[in-house]
C-alpha positions in Angstrom: -0.9 6.7 -82.9 -1.5 10.0 -81.1 -1.2 10.3 -77.3 -3.4 12.3 -75.0 -1.8 15.7 -74.3 -0.2 16.2 -70.9 -2.1 18.3 -68.4 -0.5 21.5 -67.2 -0.2 22.2 -63.5 -1.3 25.6 -62.3 1.9 27.1 -61.0 0.2 29.4 -58.5 -1.6 26.5 -56.9 1.5 24.4 -56.9 3.3 27.1 -54.8 0.4 27.5 -52.3 -0.8 24.0 -51.7 0.8 20.6 -50.9 -0.9 17.2 -50.9 -0.6 14.8 -47.9 -0.1 11.1 -48.2 -3.8 10.6 -47.2 -4.9 12.9 -50.0 -5.8 16.0 -48.0 -4.6 19.4 -49.2 -2.4 21.4 -46.9 -2.2 25.2 -47.0 -0.5 28.1 -45.2 -2.5 30.7 -43.3 -3.0 34.3 -44.5 -2.3 37.5 -42.7 1.3 36.8 -41.7 3.3 39.0 -44.0 2.9 42.6 -42.8 1.0 44.8 -40.3 2.1 42.5 -37.5 2.5 45.0 -34.7 -1.3 45.2 -34.0 -1.7 41.4 -34.0 -1.4 39.6 -30.7 1.5 37.2 -30.0 -0.9 34.3 -29.8 -2.6 35.1 -33.0 0.8 35.3 -34.9 1.9 32.1 -33.3 -1.3 30.3 -34.5 -0.8 31.7 -38.0 2.6 29.9 -38.2 0.8 26.5 -38.2 -0.6 25.3 -41.5 -4.2 24.4 -42.2 -6.1 21.9 -44.2 -8.3 22.9 -47.1 -12.0 22.4 -46.5 -13.6 19.4 -48.2 -15.9 21.6 -50.3 -12.9 23.3 -51.9 -10.5 20.3 -52.0 -11.7 18.9 -55.4 -11.1 22.3 -57.1 -7.5 22.4 -55.9 -6.8 18.8 -56.8 -8.1 19.5 -60.4 -5.5 22.2 -60.7 -2.8 19.9 -59.5 -3.2 17.0 -61.9 0.0 15.2 -60.9 -0.3 15.9 -57.2 
């Protein structure tokens, strides 16, 4: 009796996104790695905080993370 094949997780997505307990997808904000001198202190501080992926894009990310 053959089993269904395992689904592979997309490693790039696994490194960039995390799932919350309620099922939302957390992400980190872009523009925080270099060319920071011209960005204001407040802007850099707000980039430290994570964000939530928009609902329109959430299903695509979850499909690439089959085992959450």
